[in-house]
C-alpha positions as CSV (number, residue, x, y, z in Angstrom):
1,M,2.5,-27.1,-12.1
2,D,4.9,-25.8,-14.8
3,R,6.3,-22.3,-14.7
4,E,4.1,-20.8,-17.4
5,K,0.9,-22.4,-16.0
6,R,1.7,-21.1,-12.5
7,F,2.3,-17.6,-13.8
8,E,-0.9,-17.6,-15.8
9,T,-2.8,-18.8,-12.8
10,I,-1.3,-16.0,-10.6
11,F,-1.9,-13.4,-13.3
12,D,-5.5,-14.4,-13.9
13,A,-6.3,-14.6,-10.2
14,Y,-4.6,-11.4,-9.0
15,A,-4.1,-8.9,-11.8
16,P,-7.4,-7.1,-11.1
17,D,-6.5,-6.9,-7.4
18,V,-3.0,-5.4,-8.2
19,H,-4.6,-3.0,-10.6
20,R,-7.1,-1.7,-8.0
21,Y,-4.3,-1.5,-5.4
22,L,-2.2,0.7,-7.6
23,R,-5.1,2.7,-9.0
24,R,-6.0,3.8,-5.4
25,R,-2.4,4.9,-4.8
26,M,-1.4,6.6,-8.0
27,A,-1.9,10.3,-8.9
28,Q,-1.8,9.5,-12.7
29,P,-4.3,6.8,-13.5
30,A,-2.9,6.5,-17.0
31,D,0.3,5.0,-15.5
32,V,-1.5,2.2,-13.6
33,D,-1.4,-0.3,-16.5
34,D,2.4,0.2,-17.0
35,L,3.1,-0.3,-13.3
36,V,0.9,-3.4,-13.2
37,A,2.9,-4.8,-16.1
38,D,6.1,-4.0,-14.2
39,V,4.8,-5.9,-11.2
40,F,4.0,-9.0,-13.2
41,L,7.3,-8.8,-15.1
42,I,9.0,-9.0,-11.7
43,A,6.7,-11.8,-10.7
44,W,7.7,-13.7,-13.9
45,R,11.4,-13.2,-13.2
46,K,11.1,-14.2,-9.5
47,L,8.3,-16.8,-9.8
48,S,10.3,-19.4,-7.8
49,E,10.5,-16.9,-4.9
50,I,6.7,-16.2,-4.7
51,P,5.4,-18.2,-1.7
52,R,2.6,-20.5,-2.5
53,D,-0.7,-19.5,-0.8
54,A,0.7,-16.0,-0.3
55,E,0.9,-14.8,-3.9
56,L,-1.3,-11.7,-3.4
57,P,0.6,-10.4,-0.4
58,W,3.8,-10.9,-2.4
59,L,2.3,-9.0,-5.3
60,Y,1.1,-6.1,-3.1
61,R,4.6,-5.8,-1.5
62,T,6.2,-5.8,-5.0
63,A,3.6,-3.2,-6.2
64,W,4.4,-1.0,-3.1
65,M,8.1,-1.1,-3.9
66,E,7.6,-0.4,-7.6
67,L,5.4,2.5,-6.8
68,A,8.1,3.9,-4.5
69,N,10.6,3.4,-7.2
70,Q,8.4,5.3,-9.7
71,R,7.9,8.2,-7.2
72,R,11.7,8.5,-6.7
73,K,12.1,8.8,-10.5
74,V,9.5,11.6,-10.7
75,V,10.1,13.6,-7.6
76,P,13.4,15.4,-7.4
77,F,15.4,14.7,-4.3
78,P,16.3,17.5,-1.9
79,V,19.6,19.3,-2.6
80,G,22.3,19.0,0.1
81,G,21.1,15.9,1.9
82,A,19.7,12.4,1.8
83,A,16.4,12.0,0.1
84,D,13.5,11.9,2.6
85,L,11.2,9.2,1.0
86,E,8.8,9.5,3.9
87,G,8.2,13.1,2.8
88,V,8.0,12.1,-0.9
89,V,5.5,9.4,-0.3
90,A,3.5,11.4,2.2
91,T,2.5,13.8,-0.6
92,E,0.7,11.1,-2.6
93,A,-2.6,11.9,-4.2
94,D,-4.7,8.9,-3.1
95,P,-8.2,8.7,-4.7
96,A,-9.4,7.3,-1.4
97,D,-8.4,10.6,0.3
98,R,-10.6,12.5,-2.1
99,V,-13.6,10.4,-1.1
100,V,-13.3,11.6,2.5
101,E,-15.3,14.8,2.5
102,D,-15.0,15.7,6.1
103,A,-11.9,17.9,6.3
104,E,-11.1,16.9,9.9
105,I,-11.1,13.2,9.1
106,A,-9.0,13.8,6.0
107,A,-6.6,15.9,8.1
108,A,-6.4,13.1,10.7
109,W,-5.7,10.5,7.9
110,K,-3.0,12.7,6.4
111,S,-1.4,13.2,9.8
112,L,-0.6,9.5,10.0
113,G,2.7,8.4,8.8
114,V,3.0,6.7,5.4
115,K,3.6,3.3,7.0
116,D,0.5,3.6,9.2
117,R,-1.7,4.5,6.3
118,E,-0.3,1.6,4.2
119,V,-0.9,-1.0,6.9
120,L,-4.5,0.4,7.5
121,R,-5.1,0.3,3.7
122,L,-3.9,-3.2,3.4
123,A,-6.1,-4.4,6.3
124,A,-9.2,-2.4,5.5
125,W,-9.2,-2.0,1.7
126,E,-7.3,-5.0,0.5
127,G,-8.7,-7.3,3.3
128,L,-5.4,-8.7,4.4
129,T,-4.9,-10.2,7.9
130,G,-2.5,-12.3,9.7
131,D,0.2,-14.0,7.7
132,A,-0.9,-12.3,4.4
133,L,-0.6,-8.9,6.0
134,G,2.8,-9.8,7.3
135,K,4.0,-11.0,3.9
136,A,2.7,-7.8,2.2
137,L,4.5,-5.6,4.7
138,G,7.7,-7.8,4.7
139,L,7.2,-8.5,8.4
140,S,6.4,-11.6,10.5
141,T,2.8,-12.2,11.3
142,S,3.2,-11.0,14.9
143,A,5.1,-7.9,13.8
144,A,2.4,-7.1,11.3
145,A,-0.3,-7.5,13.9
146,S,1.6,-5.1,16.2
147,A,2.0,-2.6,13.3
148,L,-1.7,-2.8,12.6
149,S,-2.6,-2.4,16.2
150,R,-0.3,0.6,16.6
151,A,-1.6,2.2,13.4
152,R,-5.2,1.8,14.5
153,S,-4.3,3.3,17.9
154,R,-2.6,6.3,16.3
155,F,-5.6,6.8,14.0
156,E,-8.0,6.6,16.9
157,E,-5.9,9.1,18.8
158,V,-5.9,11.7,16.0
159,L,-9.6,11.0,15.4
160,A,-10.6,11.5,19.0
161,P,-11.1,15.3,18.8
162,V,-13.2,14.8,15.7
163,Q,-15.4,12.2,17.4
164,E,-16.1,14.3,20.4
165,V,-19.6,15.5,20.3
166,P,-20.2,18.9,22.0
167,Q,-22.6,18.7,24.9
168,P,-25.7,21.0,24.7
C-alpha cells in the first residue's frame, strides 16, 4: 500500500474516534478540530512509525501528547520552580465528569491521579485492551494491564465509602 493510500485509510477509519477522544477531554470544544488536524499532521509525518494493526492506539497516544502540549501553552507555569504538569492536567474540564451527577462519585473520580483516569478512560470509553492499551499508554502489554489493575483498585478504594449502604 502506498503512503497516501495508507494515510487515507487510517484517516477514514480513525478520525471520528480521535475526534471523540479529544472532545471528551477538552474544555473548549471549538479547538477539537484543530487538535485533530494536528494529530493527523503528525501521523502523516511519522506514517512509517505507526505500527500496523495498532494505528488507533498510536493515534490516541499522539492525541494525548498533543493535548498535553496545548495545555502547557495555555496554562502559565508556576513561578520559582518546575512546572507541575500533573497539577495542570488534573484541572481538566472533562465533559464526562459533568455527566456524573452524584457529587461523591465525581469527587472519587477527581481524587484519582491523571494517569489512573486516563488508563480507565482508554479501557472503558475507548474500549482498548491488551496490546492496544499498552501502545496507547506507551507501555508493554503487561505493564498496561498492571496499570489498569492498579487504577481500578484505586478507584474501587475511593468509591468504597460511597458504595456502603447504611443499615436500617
